[in-house]
C-alpha positions as a printed NumPy array, in Angstrom:
array([[ -0.408,  31.74 ,  24.644],
       [  0.762,  28.599,  22.871],
       [ -0.54 ,  25.449,  24.522],
       [  1.399,  22.221,  23.886],
       [ -0.713,  19.8  ,  21.872],
       [ -3.534,  22.262,  21.247],
       [ -4.904,  22.786,  17.747],
       [ -3.703,  25.947,  15.956],
       [ -5.922,  29.044,  16.245],
       [ -6.294,  31.915,  13.827],
       [ -3.888,  34.823,  14.484],
       [ -2.345,  32.947,  17.407],
       [  1.03 ,  31.377,  17.988],
       [  1.301,  27.684,  17.193],
       [  3.012,  25.131,  19.408],
       [  6.405,  24.071,  18.081],
       [  8.21 ,  22.287,  20.877],
       [  8.425,  22.093,  24.631],
       [ 11.132,  21.274,  27.125],
       [ 11.296,  17.524,  27.279],
       [ 10.565,  15.841,  30.579],
       [ 11.949,  12.571,  29.225],
       [ 15.576,  11.979,  30.168],
       [ 16.339,  10.902,  26.598],
       [ 17.905,   7.655,  27.77 ],
       [ 15.044,   5.314,  26.953],
       [ 15.548,   2.187,  24.862],
       [ 12.883,   1.107,  22.384],
       [ 11.84 ,  -2.397,  21.398],
       [  9.235,  -4.044,  19.17 ],
       [  7.674,  -7.437,  19.763],
       [  7.957,  -9.928,  16.908],
       [  5.493, -12.799,  16.67 ],
       [  4.869, -15.336,  13.895],
       [  7.646, -13.821,  11.789],
       [  7.433, -14.997,   8.137],
       [ 11.248, -15.231,   8.016],
       [ 11.313, -17.579,  10.99 ],
       [ 12.756, -15.318,  13.683],
       [ 11.912, -16.471,  17.225],
       [  9.058, -14.692,  18.984],
       [ 10.284, -12.01 ,  21.348],
       [ 11.468,  -8.449,  21.811],
       [ 13.865,  -6.883,  19.296],
       [ 15.642,  -3.571,  19.821],
       [ 15.172,  -0.585,  17.523],
       [ 18.235,   0.398,  15.523],
       [ 20.115,   3.363,  16.982],
       [ 18.791,   6.127,  14.699],
       [ 15.153,   5.049,  15.019],
       [ 15.487,   4.652,  18.782],
       [ 16.842,   8.199,  19.099],
       [ 14.102,   9.612,  16.878],
       [ 11.351,   7.752,  18.726],
       [ 12.756,   8.832,  22.093],
       [ 12.728,  12.464,  20.952],
       [  9.118,  12.163,  19.805],
       [  8.243,  10.491,  23.093],
       [  9.825,  13.421,  24.967],
       [  7.659,  15.886,  23.045],
       [  4.597,  13.771,  23.755],
       [  5.304,  13.694,  27.501],
       [  6.112,  17.429,  27.577],
       [  2.72 ,  18.19 ,  26.029],
       [  0.991,  16.44 ,  28.941],
       [  0.429,  13.504,  26.593],
       [ -1.697,  15.467,  24.178],
       [ -3.595,  13.22 ,  21.728],
       [ -2.374,  15.521,  18.975],
       [  1.196,  14.314,  19.517],
       [  0.435,  10.706,  20.409],
       [  0.759,   9.259,  16.902],
       [  3.878,  10.027,  14.845],
       [  5.592,   8.669,  11.733],
       [  9.063,   7.109,  11.936],
       [ 10.976,   6.032,   8.826],
       [ 13.453,   3.164,   9.07 ],
       [ 16.458,   3.424,   6.764],
       [ 17.286,  -0.195,   7.591],
       [ 14.035,  -1.714,   6.324],
       [ 12.951,   1.121,   4.06 ],
       [  9.489,   1.178,   5.626],
       [  7.633,   3.956,   7.405],
       [  5.838,   3.174,  10.659],
       [  2.929,   4.898,  12.356],
       [  3.985,   4.875,  16.022],
       [  1.226,   5.226,  18.617],
       [  3.012,   6.453,  21.752],
       [ -0.115,   6.094,  23.869],
       [ -1.142,   2.558,  22.928],
       [  2.509,   1.548,  22.332],
       [  1.878,   0.038,  18.927],
       [  3.724,   0.519,  15.646],
       [  2.004,  -0.043,  12.287],
       [  3.717,  -0.49 ,   8.942],
       [  2.057,   2.131,   6.712],
       [  2.543,  -0.038,   3.628],
       [  1.52 ,  -3.514,   4.798],
       [ -0.736,  -2.489,   7.693],
       [  1.011,  -4.93 ,  10.054],
       [  0.862,  -3.793,  13.695],
       [  3.24 ,  -4.841,  16.464],
       [  3.459,  -3.954,  20.172],
       [  6.377,  -1.739,  21.171],
       [  7.955,  -1.008,  24.536],
       [ 10.275,   1.482,  26.215],
       [ 12.675,   0.807,  29.071],
       [ 15.281,   2.924,  30.854],
       [ 17.507,  -0.029,  31.757],
       [ 18.61 ,  -0.842,  28.22 ],
       [ 17.101,  -4.305,  28.598],
       [ 14.002,  -5.618,  26.851],
       [ 10.617,  -5.265,  28.597],
       [  9.945,  -7.972,  31.155],
       [  6.444,  -8.839,  30.008],
       [  6.488, -11.809,  27.651],
       [  2.903, -11.396,  26.474],
       [  2.626,  -7.785,  25.279],
       [ -0.74 ,  -8.468,  23.687],
       [ -2.174,  -8.544,  27.216],
       [ -0.178,  -5.645,  28.676],
       [ -0.237,  -3.474,  25.563],
       [ -3.317,  -4.323,  23.493],
       [ -3.501,  -3.188,  19.901],
       [ -6.044,  -0.377,  19.631],
       [ -9.261,  -1.208,  17.838],
       [ -9.35 ,   2.097,  15.944],
       [ -8.072,   0.557,  12.719],
       [ -9.97 ,  -2.727,  12.723],
       [-11.762,  -3.016,   9.359],
       [-15.472,  -3.562,   9.697],
       [-15.658,  -2.565,  13.361],
       [-18.235,   0.082,  12.487],
       [-21.467,  -0.969,  10.825],
       [-22.448,   1.714,   8.354],
       [-26.071,   2.292,   7.512],
       [-26.936,   1.431,   3.895],
       [-26.443,   4.386,   1.573],
       [-27.974,   4.935,  -1.824],
       [-25.321,   5.019,  -4.517],
       [-25.867,   5.901,  -8.165],
       [-25.042,   2.905, -10.352],
       [-24.96 ,   2.685, -14.151],
       [-27.62 ,   0.334, -15.56 ],
       [-26.859,  -2.391, -18.089],
       [-24.186,  -1.81 , -20.72 ],
       [-22.424,   1.355, -19.663],
       [-22.885,   3.876, -22.466],
       [-22.635,   7.603, -22.204],
       [-26.363,   8.162, -22.61 ],
       [-27.44 ,   5.227, -20.446],
       [-29.911,   6.074, -17.676],
       [-28.867,   5.529, -14.089],
       [-30.569,   3.709, -11.284],
       [-30.255,   4.176,  -7.56 ],
       [-29.775,   1.155,  -5.377],
       [-28.621,   0.455,  -1.841],
       [-25.144,  -0.959,  -1.324],
       [-24.739,  -2.411,   2.128],
       [-23.492,  -5.97 ,   1.61 ],
       [-20.052,  -6.655,   3.149],
       [-17.195,  -6.814,   0.659],
       [-14.664,  -9.641,   0.415],
       [-11.069,  -9.103,   1.489],
       [ -9.844,  -9.213,  -2.097],
       [-12.41 ,  -6.82 ,  -3.469],
       [-13.549,  -4.539,  -0.696],
       [-10.946,  -4.211,   2.03 ],
       [-10.032,  -0.591,   2.683],
       [ -6.507,   0.282,   1.579],
       [ -4.021,  -0.193,   4.425],
       [ -2.65 ,   3.314,   3.836],
       [ -6.008,   4.896,   4.699],
       [ -6.551,   6.583,   8.045],
       [ -7.98 ,   4.743,  11.033],
       [-11.312,   6.484,  10.507],
       [-11.637,   4.874,   7.076],
       [-10.276,   1.475,   8.118],
       [-13.56 ,   0.895,   9.936],
       [-15.516,   1.22 ,   6.697],
       [-15.912,  -0.795,   3.518],
       [-15.434,  -0.219,  -0.197],
       [-17.51 ,  -1.183,  -3.223],
       [-16.322,  -3.084,  -6.294],
       [-18.346,  -0.771,  -8.497],
       [-16.593,   2.369,  -7.267],
       [-12.985,   1.277,  -6.941],
       [-10.435,   1.413,  -9.74 ],
       [ -6.686,   1.031, -10.18 ],
       [ -5.018,   3.118, -12.887],
       [ -1.538,   2.945, -14.379],
       [  0.545,   5.231, -16.589],
       [  3.86 ,   4.241, -18.126],
       [  6.07 ,   6.475, -20.24 ],
       [  9.567,   5.147, -20.815],
       [ 10.645,   8.412, -22.455],
       [  9.96 ,  10.214, -19.171],
       [ 11.003,   7.279, -16.948],
       [  7.477,   7.233, -15.524],
       [  5.66 ,   4.192, -14.178],
       [  2.883,   5.523, -11.979],
       [ -0.269,   4.191, -10.364],
       [ -3.406,   5.984,  -9.203],
       [ -6.072,   4.329,  -7.084],
       [ -9.55 ,   5.811,  -6.625],
       [-12.19 ,   4.348,  -4.33 ],
       [-15.256,   5.261,  -2.323],
       [-15.244,   4.194,   1.318],
       [-18.452,   4.038,   3.33 ],
       [-18.257,   4.587,   7.085],
       [-20.816,   5.345,   9.728],
       [-20.443,   9.073,   9.054],
       [-20.957,   8.936,   5.295],
       [-19.003,   8.262,   2.114],
       [-15.36 ,   9.275,   1.614],
       [-13.324,   9.617,  -1.57 ],
       [ -9.96 ,   7.912,  -1.057],
       [ -7.135,   8.37 ,  -3.559],
       [ -3.635,   6.935,  -3.526],
       [ -0.892,   7.598,  -6.053],
       [  2.822,   7.217,  -6.647],
       [  5.477,   5.261,  -8.509],
       [  4.684,   1.565,  -8.953],
       [  6.23 ,  -0.443,  -6.125],
       [  6.344,   2.461,  -3.67 ],
       [  3.923,   3.321,  -0.869],
       [  2.88 ,   6.575,  -2.518],
       [  0.792,   9.427,  -1.147],
       [ -2.866,   9.488,  -0.144],
       [ -5.748,  11.923,   0.125],
       [ -9.151,  11.568,   1.789],
       [-12.154,  13.787,   1.072],
       [-15.36 ,  13.556,   3.075],
       [-17.587,  12.524,   4.612],
       [-20.268,  13.478,   2.11 ],
       [-23.576,  12.142,   0.864],
       [-23.527,   9.326,  -1.678],
       [-24.571,  11.389,  -4.698],
       [-21.826,  13.946,  -4.165],
       [-19.284,  11.184,  -3.512],
       [-20.129,   9.461,  -6.785],
       [-19.83 ,  12.747,  -8.677],
       [-16.416,  13.396,  -7.112],
       [-15.312,   9.856,  -7.991],
       [-16.396,  10.247, -11.624],
       [-14.803,  13.697, -11.821],
       [-11.471,  12.339, -10.575],
       [-11.645,   9.397, -12.995],
       [-12.31 ,  11.725, -15.945],
       [ -9.421,  13.999, -14.962],
       [ -6.929,  11.126, -14.751],
       [ -8.032,   9.055, -17.772],
       [ -9.803,  11.432, -20.153],
       [-12.729,   8.962, -20.202],
       [-16.165,   9.148, -18.623],
       [-16.789,   6.59 , -15.891],
       [-19.996,   5.368, -17.577],
       [-17.946,   4.613, -20.724],
       [-15.353,   2.48 , -18.924],
       [-16.432,  -0.73 , -20.715],
       [-15.452,   1.005, -23.956],
       [-12.351,   2.636, -22.483],
       [-10.174,   4.549, -24.947],
       [ -6.56 ,   5.144, -23.831],
       [ -5.51 ,   8.786, -24.088],
       [ -1.946,   9.993, -24.562],
       [ -0.522,  11.362, -21.33 ],
       [ -3.387,   9.903, -19.278],
       [ -3.812,   6.852, -17.052],
       [ -5.307,   3.563, -18.236],
       [ -7.443,   1.084, -16.278],
       [ -5.768,  -1.935, -14.714],
       [ -8.342,  -4.663, -14.173],
       [ -7.816,  -6.272, -10.775],
       [ -8.678,  -9.78 ,  -9.643],
       [-11.709,  -9.79 ,  -7.333],
       [-11.845, -13.462,  -6.402],
       [-10.194, -14.066,  -3.026],
       [ -8.962, -17.567,  -3.926],
       [ -7.344, -16.302,  -7.122],
       [ -5.657, -13.467,  -5.249],
       [ -4.281, -15.931,  -2.701],
       [ -2.964, -18.168,  -5.476],
       [ -1.2  , -15.254,  -7.185],
       [  0.33 , -14.103,  -3.908],
       [  1.57 , -17.648,  -3.267],
       [  3.209, -17.708,  -6.696],
       [  4.913, -14.379,  -6.015],
       [  6.144, -15.675,  -2.673],
       [  7.428, -18.872,  -4.283],
       [  9.36 , -16.911,  -6.91 ],
       [ 10.904, -14.629,  -4.311],
       [ 11.53 , -17.344,  -1.738],
       [ 14.924, -18.701,  -0.837],
       [ 16.215, -21.752,  -2.681],
       [ 17.829, -23.087,   0.474],
       [ 14.879, -25.4  ,   1.114],
       [ 15.066, -26.957,  -2.369],
       [ 18.205, -29.075,  -2.285],
       [ 18.743, -31.08 ,  -5.483],
       [ 21.656, -33.36 ,  -6.305],
       [ 23.417, -32.288,  -9.513],
       [ 26.537, -33.295, -11.378],
       [ 29.758, -31.368, -10.667],
       [ 30.096, -28.142, -12.659],
       [ 32.665, -28.206, -15.468],
       [ 32.522, -24.477, -16.277],
       [ 35.41 , -22.141, -15.587],
       [ 35.175, -20.075, -12.401],
       [ 34.017, -16.783, -13.964],
       [ 31.395, -18.406, -16.188],
       [ 30.094, -20.457, -13.278],
       [ 29.764, -17.302, -11.158],
       [ 27.793, -15.604, -13.942],
       [ 25.438, -18.565, -14.384],
       [ 24.94 , -18.816, -10.624],
       [ 23.994, -15.134, -10.541],
       [ 21.523, -15.439, -13.425],
       [ 19.721, -18.407, -11.902],
       [ 20.013, -17.349,  -8.257],
       [ 16.527, -17.649,  -6.763],
       [ 17.494, -15.255,  -3.98 ],
       [ 18.668, -12.515,  -6.36 ],
       [ 15.091, -11.456,  -7.133],
       [ 14.263, -11.144,  -3.459],
       [ 17.489,  -9.269,  -2.669],
       [ 17.012,  -6.805,  -5.521],
       [ 13.387,  -6.133,  -4.599],
       [ 14.301,  -5.613,  -0.946],
       [ 17.094,  -3.218,  -1.924],
       [ 14.488,  -1.106,  -3.741],
       [ 12.253,  -1.115,  -0.646],
       [  9.707,  -3.368,  -2.375],
       [  7.945,  -6.279,  -0.719],
       [  8.84 ,  -9.354,  -2.829],
       [  5.867, -11.244,  -1.397],
       [  3.398,  -8.793,  -2.91 ],
       [  2.611,  -7.761,  -6.453],
       [  3.274,  -4.038,  -7.137],
       [ -0.295,  -3.143,  -8.094],
       [ -2.035,  -6.118,  -6.505],
       [ -3.425,  -9.244,  -8.168],
       [ -4.212,  -8.606, -11.84 ],
       [ -7.282, -10.251, -13.364],
       [ -6.928, -13.018, -15.949],
       [ -8.295, -10.698, -18.638],
       [ -5.724,  -8.034, -17.735],
       [ -2.883, -10.558, -17.928],
       [ -4.124, -11.728, -21.343],
       [ -4.125,  -8.128, -22.569],
       [ -0.562,  -7.848, -21.331],
       [  0.467, -10.919, -23.327],
       [ -1.228,  -9.476, -26.423],
       [  0.803,  -6.294, -25.982],
       [  4.015,  -8.324, -25.682],
       [  3.206, -10.277, -28.85 ],
       [  2.614,  -7.01 , -30.693],
       [  5.951,  -5.735, -29.398],
       [  7.682,  -8.939, -30.533],
       [  6.281,  -8.528, -34.051],
       [  7.606,  -4.982, -34.239],
       [ 11.033,  -6.086, -32.996],
       [ 11.171,  -8.804, -35.669],
       [ 10.159,  -6.194, -38.23 ],
       [ 12.918,  -3.863, -37.036],
       [ 10.62 ,  -1.052, -35.969],
       [ 12.086,   2.334, -35.104],
       [ 13.141,   3.239, -31.574],
       [ 10.141,   5.46 , -30.776],
       [  7.664,   2.767, -31.831],
       [  9.354,   0.212, -29.593],
       [  9.34 ,   2.636, -26.676],
       [  5.615,   3.321, -27.113],
       [  4.751,  -0.376, -27.369],
       [  6.89 ,  -1.186, -24.331],
       [  5.083,   1.521, -22.357],
       [  1.77 ,   0.041, -23.514],
       [  2.843,  -3.411, -22.324],
       [  3.802,  -1.93 , -18.945],
       [  0.407,  -0.228, -18.68 ],
       [ -1.311,  -3.566, -19.272],
       [  0.703,  -5.342, -16.587],
       [  2.861,  -7.417, -18.907],
       [  6.038,  -6.855, -16.896]])
C-alpha cells in the first residue's frame, strides 16, 4: 500500500496526499534581523497566499508522520518575486537565489511567536554551511602551460580552500554540495546573446568537491533570473573533468584546453571572464549598491526649477536615482547584485572595445543586421 512520505517503488502506488491533521488555521511568520532596508528586527507575517500555501504543505507534512521526504518544500512569493526553500522541520526559510536563511514560526493564535530570540529556539540547520565538510584531496587533471589542443596534461592535487569570490559553491546548489568547494580552474560562466531571438542567456559550469567525490554542477537561464540547475555525481575526478570538458564543448563549440584561444561560434555560448579577487568583487558590489541606492540620503541644495511642469517631471524621471532600483525590483532582479557576478577588468575592457566597434558602425550607417550582431556581441562581452 502507499505509505505517506515513503520513496516510490516499482510497480507500486505512489503517495499523493493524506488527510491533513493540521486544522489549517495556523499563521506563519518569518524573523527579520539586520535588514539591509532598515526594518526593525522582529517577526513579520507571511502574506495571505503564502501563508495558506505553507499551511497546506505543513498539513501534508504532519499527515505523513513528519516524513523527511516532505519536510522541505518550495514556496514562491508573488510579492517579492523570490522562491524560498522552506524547512518545516527546522523552521527555516532560505532564499533560493541569494542563499539568505531566516527562522520562521507558526502559531494558532494569529499573533507572532513569543520567543524574541529565534536563533536559540529554532537554530538554522548546519546542512548548508559551506566548508563544513573537509574533503580529502582529489587528483584533478590540469592542462600544463599554454593551453593548446595538443598540450600534455599533468595530474596534481587540488585541496587548498577557495576564496569566497572564486570558490564558493553556488547558492542554488543543494545542501549536499554547499558543504564542498569549487576550483577556479574548473569553473566557468558562459553567456549567449541574440537580439534577433530576444535571447540573453547564461550557463554556469563548475566542479564541486565534497567528501563523497566530485560533482558536476550546472546552472542556466535568462540573465538576471534564478535559472535552473542540475547536479551529476559523485564521481571520481577523472570522470568529472571529462564531463566538465564535454559540457563546455557542447555549449561553446570549443575544446576546454583551447580556452585561451577561444573562438566564438555562431549559436553557441561565449566565455565571460569573472573577477576572482575578493576585494575587487566587494568594490564592484558596492558600486552596484550605490547606483541602485535611494537618493534620500543625499540632500543637496539647488536653485528653484524654472522648467514647465511636464518637462520638469520628465527630467526628474530620467535622473531619478530610485528609478533603477524600482525597475530592477519589478523584474524580480536584485539591484544590489550584478546579473552574472563581478566581471574581470579584462572582460570589461573587451566590452568597451565591442561598444567602440558598434559606435563606428553606427557613425558609418551600417545596416540593421550588422548593428544587431554587434549589439549582441557587446552584450556577450558584458558591455551592458
